[in-house]
N, C-alpha and C positions, 0 to 999 in steps of 0.2 A: 252277355248274361240275359236271361229271359225274364224281364221284369213284369211282363204281362202275366206270366205264370206265377210270379211272386205275388202279385196283387190277388190273383184268384186263389192262391193257396193259403193266404193268411185269414183263416176263419177263426183262428185261434187268437169302462163297464160301469150305468153306474147309478142311475136313479132308480129306485125300486118301488113298485106298486104291488099291493097284494089284495086279494079278495077271498073271503072264506065261502065255501060252498055249503051253507047250511050248518045246523047244529051238530056237534060231534055226539055220537051215541055214548050213553053211560054204560060202562062195562059192569057185568055182574061179578061178584067175588071170584077171584082166582082166574078170571078171564083177562086176556091182554086188552089194553086200551087201544081202540081203533080211532084214528083221526083222519077225517077226509077234508081236503081243502083244494082250492085252485089258486095258483099264483101266476102273476106276470112279473118277471124279473127283467128289468131293462138293463142290458149289459153293455150297450154302447150307444151314445148319443150321436146325433147328426154332426158331421164334421163342419168346420168353418174354414174360411180362407187361410187363416193362420195356423189352424190345427186340423188337417184333413182326416187324421186317424186318431181321435181322442180315446182315452180310457183303456189303452192297452197295458197300462201299468197298475190296473185296479183288479180287485176280486170282489165279488158279491157273495157273501156267506148267507146260507139259509139254514134256519133251524126248522126242520120238518115237523117237530112236535108242536111248536107254537105258531109257525108261519112267519116268525120274525126274520128280518133280513138286516145285514150290516155291510157297509162298504169299507174296504180297507185297501190302502196302497200296498203294492207288493214289496216285500222286504227281503226277498231271496237274493242270492248271489247273482250278479249280472256281468255281462261282457258285451262290448260293442265290436262288431265285425265290420271291417272295411274290405269291400270286395274289389279285386283287381286280378289281372292275369298272373301276376307274380305272387299270389297268395300262397301261404304256407300250409293251409288246411282247406278242406273242401266240405261243403254241405250241399243240400239239394238246390241251392241257389247259385252255387259257383265257388270259386276259390276266394279265400279271405285271409286276412291277418287280424288278430285280436289287438285292437289299438287302445282299449280302455277296459278296466275291470272295477267292480265295486263288490266289497265283501257283504255277506248276508247280515241283515240287521236283526233286532230282537223280534221274536214272534209277536204279531199283533192281532192274531185271529181272535174272534169272540170266544168266551169261555165254553160255549156249547154250540156246536154246529154240525150239520150232516153233509151238506153239499156246498161247493163253492164254484162260481162261474167266472171265467175269464173269456169275454166275448162268447164264442161258442164252445170253448173248452170246459170240461167239468172234472173236478176232483172230489174225492170223498174224504171224510175224516176217519181214515183207517178202515174204510169199508171195502166190500167186494161187490161187483156188479155183473149183471147178465142181461143180455137183450133177448127176451122171449119172442115167440111168434104169436103169442096170445094178444087179442085186441080188446078184450073186455076185462077190466080190473076185477070186477066182481066174481069172475070165475076162478080166480087164484085164491086158494084158501090156505095153502102152506108153501113153504119154500121148496123149489124143485130139487130133485136129487139127480145125481149123475150128469151134471152140467158143468161147463167150464167157467168158473168164476174168474173175473179179472180184478186184480188189486191195482192200486195206484202205482204208476211207474214214473221215474224221473224223466223229464224232457225239457228241452230248451224251447221256450215260448217267446214270441215277439213281445217286447215291452216298450220299444221306442222306434217309431217309424218316421221321425222328423227328418232323418237324413236319407230317406229312401230315394228322393229325386236328385240328390246331390251327385256330383261326379268327383271321385268314385262314390258309389252308394255305401251308406253306413246304416247298419241295423243294430238295435239294442236287443239283447236276448236275456231272459231270466231263466235260471235253472230251478224249476218247480216241479209240480206233479200233474199228471193227467190220468184219468181212468179210461182205458180203451174199451171197457164194457159199456160205457156211456157215450163214447166218442161219436158213434155213428147214429146218434139221434137225428142228425141232419147230414146233408151231403151237398157237394158243389155241383151245380148244373153247368155253369160257365163262369167266366171271370166276374167275380163280385156278386154272383147270384147263387143262393142256396135254397134248398127245399127240405122239408121234413122227410125223413126216411119212412117208407110205408112197409107194412108187414108183407111177407112173401105169401102168406095164406089168403090175405085180403088186401090187395094193393090200394084200396080206397080208405083204409084205416091205418093208424099208426100203431106200432107194437107197444106192449107194456114192458118197461125196464124194471128189473128187480135189483134192489140194493140191500144187502144185509150188513149190519153193523156189529161192532165188537161186543156190545152189551146184549146181543140176542134180538134186538129190535130189527125190523126191516121195513122197507118202503116199496110200494108199487107205483110207478111213475109213468104217465102217458102224456107225451108232449103234443100240444095242440097248435102252436104257432111259434115263429121265430122273428116276427116283426110286430111293432105296435100298430095301432089303427092308422097312424099317419104314414106308415111305411118308411119312416126316416130314422127310426131307432131300432136296433137289434134287441131282441128279447129272448128269454127262455120262458115260454108260457106253457104251463102244464097243470094237469089235475093229478092228484095222488092220494094214496091211502097209506098212512103211517101206522104200523102195528108195533106198539110199544111193549117190550118185554115186561111182564108184571112181576118177575122174580127180583 
């Protein structure tokens, strides 16, 4: 089993810091409210000797309208996979047997949220996302037409890596959601090293991601970093414009 590959593939939480980028403009009657902010969401703290991979069982929820954040333990259904040559099933890491399962718990998400981060994975609250090739948020005035929007899709994400170095290896997986329209805001360079994805039209700038929500509101998001200033904690750092549906 190629565990070096496993380490590099696991890009997919927990103290949160936020900063607001100036005062929000006051909308005129019948115009949508436009909110502009910058956030630094720390999604994984530095590991310790006893816990090399912390925070894989957490989500950081973000309310784009207010800039508020909330940390929640994952409560989705889980299974633990024990990898060996006589495994009954196969995933990208090899053959495995399911040796433990846990049923889903009661939903504990905040009453209102728009995005949630699990390390570098992102899901939306019933939204749809699209990665544009535009590099200037201010040039996008309306939602694009004739583009392929991505809804959240179910996926097994790593939630417990405490048994990764055991023999045989055991990994805990949670059945949750991820949005593939936001998934490639970063990419793996080599094992354990990730970088922001740059736009095709201007490789020196990051693209603007567009997320539309069920109530008609939408957000323009531009990621600016994926590590804090110490380089020891993973973050999702971004500026955004949230356009709230006034109806």
